[in-house]
C-alpha positions as CSV (number, residue, x, y, z in Angstrom):
1,M,-47.5,41.2,36.0
2,K,-48.8,40.6,32.5
3,R,-47.0,43.6,31.2
4,I,-43.8,42.5,32.9
5,I,-44.1,38.9,31.4
6,A,-44.8,40.4,28.0
7,V,-41.7,42.6,28.2
8,M,-39.6,39.7,29.3
9,L,-40.9,37.5,26.4
10,C,-40.0,40.3,23.9
11,A,-36.5,40.6,25.3
12,V,-36.0,36.8,25.1
13,M,-37.3,36.7,21.5
14,M,-35.0,39.6,20.5
15,L,-32.0,37.7,22.0
16,L,-33.0,34.6,20.1
17,F,-33.3,36.4,16.8
18,A,-30.0,38.1,17.4
19,S,-28.4,34.8,18.3
20,C,-29.9,33.1,15.1
21,G,-28.7,36.0,13.0
22,S,-25.2,35.7,14.5
23,N,-25.0,31.9,13.9
24,S,-26.3,32.3,10.4
25,N,-23.6,34.9,9.6
26,S,-21.0,32.8,11.3
27,Q,-21.9,29.7,9.3
28,T,-21.9,31.8,6.1
29,N,-18.5,33.1,6.9
30,D,-17.2,29.6,7.6
31,T,-18.6,28.4,4.3
32,N,-17.1,31.3,2.4
33,K,-13.8,30.8,4.2
34,N,-13.6,27.2,3.1
35,A,-15.1,27.6,-0.4
36,N,-11.7,27.4,-2.1
37,E,-10.4,24.6,0.1
38,I,-10.4,20.9,-0.6
39,Y,-9.2,18.1,1.7
40,F,-7.1,15.1,0.6
41,L,-6.7,12.3,3.0
42,N,-3.4,10.7,2.0
43,F,-2.8,6.9,2.3
44,K,1.0,6.9,1.8
45,P,3.0,8.2,4.8
46,E,6.3,7.9,2.9
47,V,5.4,10.8,0.5
48,S,3.4,13.1,2.9
49,E,6.0,15.9,2.6
50,V,5.8,15.8,-1.2
51,Y,2.1,16.1,-1.1
52,N,2.4,19.1,1.2
53,E,4.8,20.7,-1.3
54,I,2.4,19.9,-4.2
55,A,-0.5,21.5,-2.3
56,S,1.5,24.7,-1.8
57,V,2.4,24.9,-5.5
58,Y,-1.2,24.2,-6.6
59,E,-2.5,26.9,-4.3
60,K,-0.1,29.5,-5.7
61,E,-1.1,28.5,-9.2
62,T,-4.8,28.3,-8.8
63,G,-5.8,29.9,-5.5
64,V,-7.3,26.7,-4.3
65,K,-6.1,25.4,-1.0
66,V,-5.5,21.7,-0.7
67,K,-5.5,20.5,2.9
68,V,-3.4,17.3,3.1
69,V,-3.8,15.0,6.1
70,T,-1.8,11.7,6.2
71,A,-2.9,8.7,8.1
72,A,-0.3,6.8,10.0
73,S,0.8,3.4,8.7
74,D,-2.0,0.8,8.7
75,T,-4.5,3.2,10.2
76,Y,-6.1,4.6,7.0
77,E,-9.5,2.9,7.4
78,T,-9.8,4.0,11.1
79,T,-8.7,7.6,10.2
80,L,-11.1,7.8,7.3
81,K,-14.0,6.7,9.4
82,S,-13.2,9.4,11.9
83,E,-12.6,12.1,9.3
84,I,-15.6,11.4,7.1
85,A,-17.9,12.1,10.0
86,K,-16.7,15.6,10.5
87,S,-18.3,18.7,9.0
88,E,-15.2,19.4,7.0
89,A,-14.7,15.8,5.7
90,P,-12.2,14.7,3.1
91,T,-13.2,15.5,-0.4
92,I,-10.5,13.2,-1.9
93,F,-9.9,9.8,-0.3
94,Q,-8.7,6.3,-1.2
95,I,-10.3,2.9,-1.3
96,N,-8.7,-0.5,-1.3
97,G,-10.1,-2.0,-4.4
98,P,-13.5,-3.7,-4.7
99,V,-13.6,-4.7,-1.1
100,G,-12.8,-1.2,0.1
101,Y,-15.5,0.1,-2.3
102,Q,-18.2,-2.0,-0.6
103,G,-17.5,-0.3,2.7
104,W,-17.4,3.2,1.2
105,K,-19.8,3.1,-1.8
106,N,-22.2,5.5,-0.2
107,Y,-19.4,8.1,-0.3
108,C,-18.0,7.5,-3.7
109,L,-18.9,9.8,-6.6
110,D,-19.3,8.4,-10.1
111,L,-16.2,9.4,-12.1
112,K,-17.0,7.9,-15.5
113,D,-17.4,11.3,-17.2
114,T,-14.2,12.8,-15.8
115,K,-11.0,13.4,-17.8
116,L,-9.1,11.5,-15.0
117,Y,-11.0,8.3,-16.0
118,S,-10.4,9.0,-19.7
119,Y,-6.6,9.2,-19.0
120,L,-6.5,5.5,-17.9
121,I,-4.6,3.3,-20.3
122,D,-6.5,0.2,-19.2
123,K,-10.1,1.1,-18.1
124,D,-10.5,-2.3,-16.6
125,L,-8.2,-1.3,-13.8
126,A,-10.9,1.0,-12.3
127,V,-13.3,0.0,-9.6
128,T,-16.7,-0.1,-11.2
129,D,-20.3,-0.9,-10.2
130,G,-22.8,-1.3,-12.9
131,D,-22.2,1.6,-15.4
132,G,-20.5,3.7,-12.8
133,V,-16.8,4.3,-12.1
134,F,-16.0,4.9,-8.4
135,G,-12.3,4.3,-7.9
136,I,-9.4,5.2,-10.2
137,P,-6.0,3.7,-9.7
138,Y,-3.2,6.3,-9.8
139,V,0.0,4.2,-9.3
140,I,1.3,0.8,-10.4
141,E,3.6,-0.7,-7.8
142,G,5.6,-3.9,-7.4
143,Y,7.1,-5.9,-4.5
144,G,9.3,-8.9,-3.9
145,I,12.6,-9.6,-2.2
146,I,14.8,-6.6,-2.5
147,Y,18.5,-7.5,-2.5
148,N,21.7,-5.5,-2.1
149,G,23.7,-6.5,-5.1
150,N,27.1,-5.6,-3.5
151,I,26.5,-8.0,-0.7
152,M,25.3,-10.7,-3.0
153,D,28.3,-10.3,-5.3
154,K,30.5,-10.6,-2.2
155,Y,28.9,-13.9,-1.4
156,F,29.1,-15.3,-5.0
157,N,32.9,-14.5,-4.9
158,L,33.5,-16.4,-1.6
159,P,35.9,-19.2,-2.5
160,E,34.4,-21.4,0.3
161,K,30.7,-21.0,-0.4
162,A,28.8,-24.3,-0.4
163,T,26.5,-23.6,-3.4
164,D,27.3,-23.6,-7.1
165,V,25.1,-20.4,-7.7
166,S,27.2,-17.7,-9.1
167,S,24.7,-14.8,-9.7
168,V,21.3,-13.6,-8.6
169,E,20.0,-14.4,-12.1
170,E,20.5,-18.1,-11.4
171,I,18.1,-18.0,-8.4
172,N,14.8,-18.9,-10.0
173,N,13.1,-21.2,-7.4
174,F,12.8,-21.7,-3.7
175,E,15.3,-24.5,-3.6
176,K,18.1,-22.3,-4.9
177,L,17.0,-19.3,-2.8
178,K,17.0,-21.4,0.4
179,A,20.4,-22.9,-0.4
180,V,22.0,-19.5,-1.0
181,V,20.3,-17.9,2.1
182,E,21.3,-20.6,4.5
183,D,24.9,-20.6,3.2
184,M,25.0,-16.8,3.5
185,T,23.9,-17.2,7.1
186,K,26.9,-19.5,7.8
187,N,29.2,-16.9,6.2
188,K,27.5,-13.8,7.6
189,S,30.7,-12.6,9.5
190,K,32.7,-12.8,6.3
191,L,29.9,-10.9,4.5
192,G,29.8,-8.2,7.2
193,I,26.0,-8.7,7.9
194,D,24.0,-9.5,11.0
195,G,21.5,-11.6,9.1
196,V,20.5,-12.3,5.5
197,F,17.0,-10.9,5.9
198,A,16.0,-7.7,7.7
199,S,13.7,-8.2,10.7
200,T,10.3,-9.7,10.1
201,S,8.3,-6.7,11.5
202,M,5.5,-8.0,13.8
203,S,4.8,-5.0,16.0
204,G,1.2,-3.6,16.1
205,G,0.0,-2.5,12.7
206,E,3.2,-3.5,11.0
207,S,2.5,-7.0,9.8
208,W,1.0,-6.0,6.4
209,R,4.0,-7.4,4.6
210,W,3.1,-10.9,5.7
211,D,-0.7,-11.0,6.2
212,S,-1.3,-9.2,2.9
213,H,1.7,-8.9,0.6
214,L,3.4,-12.3,1.2
215,A,-0.1,-14.0,1.4
216,S,-0.9,-12.8,-2.1
217,V,1.3,-15.5,-3.6
218,P,-0.4,-18.6,-2.2
219,F,-3.9,-17.1,-2.7
220,Y,-3.0,-16.1,-6.3
221,Y,-2.3,-19.7,-7.2
222,E,-5.3,-21.1,-5.3
223,M,-7.7,-18.6,-6.9
224,K,-6.2,-19.1,-10.3
225,E,-6.9,-22.8,-10.0
226,K,-10.5,-22.1,-8.9
227,N,-11.2,-20.0,-12.0
228,S,-8.6,-19.2,-14.6
229,E,-11.1,-17.3,-16.8
230,V,-11.2,-14.2,-14.6
231,S,-8.7,-12.3,-12.5
232,T,-7.7,-13.9,-9.2
233,N,-9.0,-10.8,-7.4
234,S,-12.5,-11.3,-8.8
235,T,-12.4,-15.0,-7.8
236,A,-11.1,-14.2,-4.3
237,Y,-13.7,-11.5,-3.9
238,N,-16.5,-14.0,-4.6
239,A,-15.0,-16.9,-2.7
240,K,-17.1,-17.8,0.4
241,E,-14.4,-20.2,1.6
242,T,-10.7,-20.9,1.2
243,E,-8.6,-24.1,1.6
244,F,-5.4,-22.1,2.1
245,K,-4.2,-24.8,-0.2
246,Y,-0.6,-23.5,-0.4
247,H,-0.2,-22.8,3.3
248,S,2.9,-25.0,3.5
249,N,4.5,-23.0,0.7
250,Y,3.8,-19.8,2.5
251,K,5.4,-21.3,5.6
252,N,8.5,-22.2,3.6
253,L,9.3,-18.6,2.8
254,L,8.2,-17.2,6.2
255,D,10.4,-19.7,8.0
256,L,13.3,-18.7,5.7
257,Y,12.9,-15.0,6.7
258,V,12.6,-15.7,10.4
259,N,15.4,-18.3,10.7
260,N,17.9,-16.2,8.8
261,S,17.1,-12.8,10.2
262,V,19.0,-9.9,11.7
263,S,16.8,-10.3,14.9
264,E,16.0,-13.3,17.1
265,K,12.4,-14.6,17.0
266,G,11.6,-13.3,20.5
267,L,12.4,-9.7,19.4
268,L,10.2,-9.6,16.2
269,S,7.0,-8.5,18.0
270,G,8.7,-5.2,18.7
271,K,10.1,-4.7,15.2
272,S,8.6,-2.1,12.8
273,V,8.9,-1.7,9.1
274,N,11.1,1.3,9.7
275,D,13.5,-0.9,11.8
276,S,13.6,-3.4,8.9
277,M,14.3,-0.9,6.2
278,S,17.0,0.8,8.3
279,E,18.7,-2.6,8.8
280,F,18.8,-3.1,5.1
281,A,19.9,0.5,4.3
282,L,22.8,0.2,6.8
283,G,24.0,-3.0,5.2
284,K,23.1,-5.2,8.3
285,A,21.0,-7.4,6.0
286,A,21.4,-8.4,2.4
287,M,17.7,-8.8,1.6
288,V,14.3,-7.5,2.6
289,Q,10.7,-8.0,1.4
290,N,9.1,-4.7,0.3
291,G,7.9,-2.7,-2.6
292,N,9.4,0.0,-4.8
293,W,8.0,2.7,-2.5
294,A,10.7,1.5,-0.1
295,W,13.5,3.3,-1.9
296,A,12.3,6.7,-0.6
297,E,12.9,5.4,2.9
298,I,16.1,3.5,2.2
299,S,17.8,6.5,0.5
300,K,17.0,8.8,3.4
301,V,18.6,6.7,6.1
302,G,21.7,8.3,7.5
303,G,24.7,6.3,6.6
304,N,22.8,4.4,3.8
305,K,25.1,1.8,2.2
306,V,22.9,0.6,-0.6
307,D,24.1,1.5,-4.1
308,A,21.2,2.7,-6.3
309,D,22.9,1.1,-9.3
310,N,23.2,-2.3,-7.6
311,I,19.8,-3.1,-6.1
312,G,17.2,-5.4,-7.5
313,Y,14.3,-7.8,-7.0
314,L,13.8,-11.5,-6.6
315,P,10.3,-13.0,-6.8
316,L,8.7,-14.5,-3.7
317,Y,9.6,-18.1,-4.3
318,M,7.8,-20.7,-2.1
319,D,8.4,-24.0,-3.9
320,I,5.2,-23.9,-5.9
321,E,5.3,-25.9,-9.2
322,G,6.2,-23.8,-12.2
323,E,7.6,-20.9,-10.1
324,E,10.7,-20.8,-12.3
325,N,8.5,-18.6,-14.6
326,Q,7.2,-16.5,-11.8
327,G,7.7,-12.7,-11.7
328,I,7.3,-10.2,-8.9
329,C,4.0,-9.0,-7.5
330,I,2.6,-6.1,-9.5
331,G,-0.6,-4.2,-9.0
332,T,-2.1,-1.5,-6.9
333,E,-4.2,-1.0,-3.8
334,N,-4.5,2.8,-4.3
335,Y,-7.7,4.0,-5.8
336,L,-8.8,7.6,-5.7
337,A,-12.4,8.4,-4.8
338,I,-14.3,11.7,-4.5
339,N,-16.6,12.3,-1.6
340,S,-20.2,12.2,-3.0
341,K,-21.4,14.0,0.1
342,A,-19.3,17.1,-0.5
343,S,-20.7,20.1,-2.3
344,K,-20.7,20.0,-6.1
345,E,-18.2,22.9,-6.1
346,K,-15.8,21.0,-3.9
347,Q,-16.3,17.8,-5.9
348,Q,-15.4,19.6,-9.1
349,A,-12.5,21.4,-7.4
350,S,-11.1,18.0,-6.1
351,I,-11.4,16.5,-9.6
352,D,-9.7,19.5,-11.1
353,F,-6.8,19.1,-8.7
354,L,-6.3,15.4,-9.6
355,E,-6.5,16.1,-13.3
356,W,-3.9,18.9,-12.9
357,L,-1.6,16.5,-10.9
358,F,-1.7,13.8,-13.6
359,S,-1.8,15.9,-16.8
360,S,-0.1,19.3,-16.3
361,E,3.6,19.7,-16.8
362,T,4.1,20.9,-13.2
363,G,2.0,18.1,-11.8
364,K,3.6,15.3,-13.8
365,K,7.0,16.5,-12.8
366,Y,6.1,16.1,-9.2
367,V,4.6,12.7,-9.9
368,T,7.7,11.3,-11.6
369,E,10.5,13.1,-9.8
370,K,9.2,13.5,-6.2
371,L,6.4,11.0,-5.7
372,E,8.2,8.6,-8.1
373,F,5.0,6.9,-9.2
374,I,4.7,4.5,-12.1
375,T,1.3,5.7,-13.3
376,P,-1.4,4.0,-15.4
377,F,-2.3,7.2,-17.3
378,N,-1.8,8.0,-21.0
379,T,-0.8,11.5,-20.2
380,F,2.8,10.4,-19.4
381,D,5.3,9.8,-22.1
382,D,7.8,6.9,-22.1
383,D,10.6,9.3,-20.9
384,E,8.4,10.5,-18.0
385,T,9.2,7.7,-15.6
386,P,10.7,7.7,-12.2
387,E,14.5,7.7,-11.6
388,D,13.9,5.6,-8.5
389,P,16.0,2.4,-9.0
390,L,13.3,0.1,-7.6
391,A,10.6,1.7,-9.8
392,R,12.9,1.0,-12.7
393,E,13.2,-2.6,-11.5
394,V,9.4,-2.9,-11.5
395,L,9.3,-1.6,-15.1
396,D,12.0,-4.1,-16.1
397,W,10.0,-7.0,-14.6
398,M,6.8,-5.8,-16.3
399,G,8.7,-6.2,-19.6
400,R,9.9,-9.7,-18.9
401,D,8.2,-12.8,-20.3
402,V,7.2,-14.1,-16.8
403,E,4.0,-14.7,-14.9
404,T,3.2,-11.5,-12.9
405,I,1.5,-12.2,-9.5
406,E,-1.7,-10.2,-9.1
407,W,-2.2,-8.4,-5.8
408,T,-4.9,-10.8,-4.7
409,F,-4.8,-9.5,-1.1
410,N,-7.0,-6.6,-2.4
411,S,-9.9,-9.0,-2.3
412,F,-9.2,-10.5,1.1
413,P,-12.5,-10.5,3.2
414,S,-11.7,-7.7,5.6
415,Q,-9.1,-6.0,7.8
416,E,-10.3,-8.3,10.6
417,F,-9.3,-11.3,8.5
418,K,-5.8,-9.9,8.1
419,N,-5.6,-9.1,11.8
420,S,-6.5,-12.7,12.6
421,F,-3.9,-14.0,10.1
422,S,-1.1,-11.8,11.6
423,D,-2.0,-12.7,15.2
424,A,-1.8,-16.4,14.3
425,I,1.6,-15.8,12.6
426,L,3.0,-14.1,15.6
427,E,1.9,-16.9,17.9
428,Y,3.6,-19.4,15.5
429,I,6.8,-17.4,15.4
430,Q,6.9,-17.1,19.2
431,G,6.4,-20.9,19.5
432,T,3.1,-20.7,21.4
433,K,1.1,-22.3,18.5
434,N,1.9,-24.8,15.7
435,W,1.4,-24.2,12.0
436,D,-1.9,-26.1,11.9
437,Y,-3.2,-23.4,14.2
438,V,-2.3,-20.7,11.6
439,R,-3.9,-22.6,8.7
440,E,-7.1,-23.2,10.7
441,A,-7.2,-19.5,11.8
442,V,-7.0,-18.4,8.1
443,V,-9.6,-20.8,6.9
444,N,-12.1,-20.1,9.7
445,S,-11.6,-16.3,9.6
446,W,-12.1,-16.2,5.9
447,K,-15.4,-18.1,6.1
448,K,-16.6,-16.0,9.1
449,E,-15.8,-12.6,7.5
450,R,-17.3,-13.6,4.2
451,A,-20.5,-14.6,6.0
């Protein structure tokens, strides 16, 4: 019996050793297989196909494979949380400014000694912590009210129009904007539109234009009044509470959108950003709130009726004192980070890829002509700018003597705060809650999330 047991134990031990050897070889093979692969988790769905093309070109040029995964709209944080926990986690990801950094600082590599950081024209744009640099912006963007110049000109030439406004350039405050919009609604059949504004998208995950972008304006002015010595983002980031002082001004523009829309209020909970952009592209609406990234979508809509030479921006006027000197909202929420948990080889390979993208002739060509980014890097010459008409509009507004609205939503307390904000907006639009409910929801949620 002892001999039998001994033989059995030997057999088991041999199997175990064989199994361990097999696993070890398998793991080594997996590591070798992925040694020349990096993983970029993309934030911008509208340019996912371009990034795939860039990855293919880069692999042919360097032998390094770039795996590109694109998160669906408004799901980036959720996707990142899921992907970062995997054995093959993203080596390049994006954080949403200083608030985003706080949630991901344990995964952010210090980039202060990289060429990528040295390329920044304004080093203050980077996300820093002490002496370290942990997030590098890679695109400057702008948003406001996009208008179709052909439809606007058609209105200005109406002999029976009720306003004395004769050009878009004359619209420099909320009073004039409101008068023009409401008169256009009265004449929408003559203008050939279904509504002045494209639908206010309120379907799940599609409300970022209102709980973030539109909300930046009232919070910009409130935070500027709290502390004019530093950026409104810094003030908002450190604010334990908010008054939502300019809530009624925010309501002014939101009401104007909803009451002069292509869609009835009861349908807005089912409308997406894609629906909204399609309505604008097809000439069903004269205006839509969005950023310069929207041109990629507008231009691809079948039957697009928007003339690239006759499209422009109006600021988000809300009847705030001094808004006649207000520009559009310009900034970024896109900061590149490198996974500090990845191997040193993959960290360096990821940095090399980004430096190639923003400094090589091939990479820069893709950035300006396909991604159509306005970059903050000194590696781009003045003539290396996007042909995208909305990007050109942003550059034009950047050169005007106006007060640019900082993207203050980058320092809102959390995604949960934005969710609470948008939920309250939807209830207001549907008529189940009054505006005081929205104001209280914003004030209370800010305080709760900051705590």
